[in-house]
C-alpha positions as CSV (number, residue, x, y, z in Angstrom):
1,M,-70.9,37.0,23.2
2,H,-69.1,39.3,25.6
3,N,-65.6,40.6,24.8
4,S,-63.4,40.9,27.9
5,D,-61.1,43.5,26.2
6,P,-62.0,46.8,28.0
7,H,-60.7,48.9,25.1
8,A,-62.8,47.1,22.4
9,P,-65.8,49.1,21.1
10,H,-69.1,47.7,22.1
11,D,-72.6,48.3,20.7
12,A,-75.7,48.6,22.9
13,Q,-76.0,44.9,23.5
14,G,-72.3,44.5,24.5
15,E,-71.3,43.0,21.2
16,N,-68.2,44.1,19.2
17,P,-69.4,45.7,16.0
18,D,-66.4,44.5,14.0
19,V,-67.4,40.9,14.6
20,E,-70.5,41.1,12.6
21,T,-70.7,38.9,9.6
22,G,-70.2,40.4,6.2
23,N,-67.4,42.7,7.3
24,P,-64.8,42.4,4.5
25,E,-61.9,42.8,6.9
26,I,-63.1,40.0,9.2
27,E,-63.8,37.7,6.2
28,T,-60.2,38.3,4.9
29,L,-58.8,37.5,8.4
30,K,-61.0,34.4,8.6
31,L,-59.7,33.3,5.2
32,Q,-56.1,34.0,6.2
33,L,-56.6,32.1,9.4
34,S,-58.0,29.2,7.5
35,E,-55.1,29.2,5.1
36,Q,-52.6,29.4,7.9
37,Q,-54.3,26.5,9.7
38,A,-54.2,24.4,6.5
39,L,-50.5,25.4,6.0
40,N,-49.8,24.5,9.6
41,A,-51.5,21.1,9.2
42,E,-49.4,20.5,6.0
43,L,-46.2,21.4,7.8
44,R,-47.1,19.2,10.8
45,D,-47.8,16.4,8.4
46,A,-44.5,16.9,6.5
47,N,-42.7,17.1,9.8
48,L,-44.2,13.7,10.9
49,R,-43.3,12.2,7.6
50,E,-39.7,13.5,7.9
51,H,-39.5,12.2,11.4
52,A,-40.8,8.8,10.3
53,E,-38.3,8.7,7.4
54,L,-35.4,9.5,9.7
55,D,-36.5,6.7,12.1
56,N,-36.7,4.3,9.2
57,Q,-33.2,5.4,8.0
58,R,-31.8,5.0,11.5
59,R,-33.3,1.5,11.7
60,R,-32.0,0.5,8.3
61,M,-28.5,1.8,9.2
62,Q,-28.6,-0.1,12.5
63,R,-29.7,-3.2,10.7
64,D,-26.9,-2.8,8.0
65,L,-24.3,-2.2,10.8
66,D,-25.5,-5.3,12.6
67,Q,-25.2,-7.3,9.4
68,A,-21.7,-5.9,8.7
69,R,-20.6,-6.8,12.2
70,R,-22.0,-10.3,11.9
71,F,-20.4,-11.0,8.6
72,A,-17.3,-8.8,8.8
73,N,-15.0,-11.9,8.9
74,E,-16.8,-13.7,6.0
75,K,-14.1,-12.8,3.4
76,L,-11.3,-13.8,5.8
77,L,-13.0,-17.1,6.8
78,N,-13.7,-17.9,3.2
79,E,-10.0,-17.5,2.4
80,L,-9.1,-19.8,5.3
81,L,-11.2,-22.7,4.1
82,P,-8.5,-24.0,1.8
83,V,-6.0,-23.9,4.7
84,Y,-8.5,-26.0,6.8
85,D,-8.9,-28.4,3.9
86,G,-5.1,-28.8,3.5
87,L,-4.7,-29.5,7.2
88,E,-7.5,-32.1,7.1
89,R,-5.9,-33.8,4.1
90,G,-2.5,-33.8,5.9
91,L,-4.1,-35.4,8.9
92,A,-5.8,-38.0,6.8
93,V,-2.5,-39.3,5.4
94,E,-1.7,-42.6,7.2
95,T,1.7,-43.2,5.7
96,G,4.3,-40.8,4.6
97,D,7.8,-39.7,5.5
98,V,8.6,-36.8,7.8
99,A,10.0,-34.8,4.9
100,S,6.7,-34.9,2.9
101,V,4.6,-34.1,6.1
102,R,7.0,-31.2,6.9
103,E,6.7,-29.9,3.3
104,G,2.8,-30.1,3.5
105,I,2.9,-28.2,6.8
106,S,5.3,-25.6,5.4
107,L,3.0,-25.0,2.3
108,T,0.0,-24.7,4.6
109,L,1.8,-22.2,6.8
110,K,2.8,-20.1,3.8
111,A,-0.8,-20.1,2.6
112,L,-2.0,-19.0,6.1
113,L,0.6,-16.3,6.3
114,K,-0.3,-15.0,2.8
115,I,-4.0,-14.8,3.9
116,A,-3.1,-13.0,7.1
117,E,-0.9,-10.6,5.1
118,N,-3.7,-9.9,2.7
119,N,-5.8,-8.9,5.6
120,G,-3.4,-6.5,7.2
121,L,-1.4,-8.8,9.5
122,V,2.3,-8.4,9.5
123,Q,4.7,-10.7,11.3
124,I,7.4,-9.2,13.5
125,D,10.6,-11.2,13.3
126,P,13.3,-8.9,14.8
127,L,16.3,-11.3,14.8
128,G,19.5,-9.2,14.5
129,Q,17.6,-5.9,15.1
130,V,18.1,-3.4,17.9
131,L,15.6,-3.9,20.7
132,D,12.5,-1.8,20.1
133,P,10.5,-1.7,23.3
134,E,7.4,-0.6,21.4
135,R,7.4,-3.8,19.3
136,H,9.6,-6.2,21.2
137,H,9.4,-7.6,24.8
138,A,12.7,-8.7,26.1
139,V,12.3,-11.7,28.3
140,S,16.0,-12.4,28.8
141,I,19.4,-10.9,28.5
142,V,22.2,-13.2,27.3
143,D,25.9,-13.1,26.7
144,A,26.4,-12.9,22.9
145,P,30.0,-11.8,22.1
146,D,29.2,-11.7,18.4
147,A,26.2,-9.4,18.7
148,A,26.0,-5.7,19.4
149,P,24.6,-4.7,22.8
150,N,20.8,-4.6,23.0
151,T,20.5,-6.5,19.8
152,V,17.9,-9.3,19.5
153,V,19.8,-12.6,19.4
154,S,16.8,-15.0,19.5
155,V,13.1,-14.8,19.0
156,L,11.1,-16.9,21.4
157,Q,7.7,-15.9,19.9
158,K,7.1,-13.7,16.8
159,G,5.0,-10.6,17.2
160,Y,2.3,-9.3,15.0
161,V,1.1,-5.9,13.8
162,L,-2.4,-5.5,12.4
163,N,-2.8,-2.5,10.1
164,D,0.0,-0.5,11.8
165,R,-1.3,-1.3,15.3
166,L,0.7,-3.7,17.5
167,L,-1.4,-6.9,18.1
168,R,1.3,-8.8,20.0
169,P,4.9,-7.9,20.7
170,A,7.7,-10.3,19.8
171,L,9.2,-12.1,22.8
172,V,13.0,-11.9,22.5
173,A,16.3,-12.4,24.1
174,V,18.8,-9.6,23.7
175,A,22.6,-9.3,23.9
176,K,23.9,-8.1,27.2
177,S,25.3,-4.5,27.3
178,E,28.9,-4.2,28.1
């Protein structure tokens, strides 16, 4: 074996005398090298396991997120089932006076509004309030001598807020400014 280091000592055959077997310093270095290689292999193995665990966690989280998205409305829809049942029963009635049908519709609407409210939906009914351009959309200006200027005098369509975020503005008519 020929050592290419020009500064390394060589014996008569061109060999490095420190490389001879049985040299305690070389044996110690070989042992340390072997230990470091084993440690390196352990660390590489641990790194691969950690990497695999992170990938598994990422996949589990993605699967859980997908499931949560797919079934996010499950609670709400479950609450709506009695409303559907009530509407179907109301449609199944062949005879009945207008007052009882109206009462059934009113009860169904109250149940629906309660469910919506329990899920963060708030109705905007601004009748008599000053126009708020952030929550109301004025579609007409009318003469209303009994109302203050820029006051909502009729609501054409109620607005809705979902958890403090405007979902739909109320469509309103406002009193003309003088």
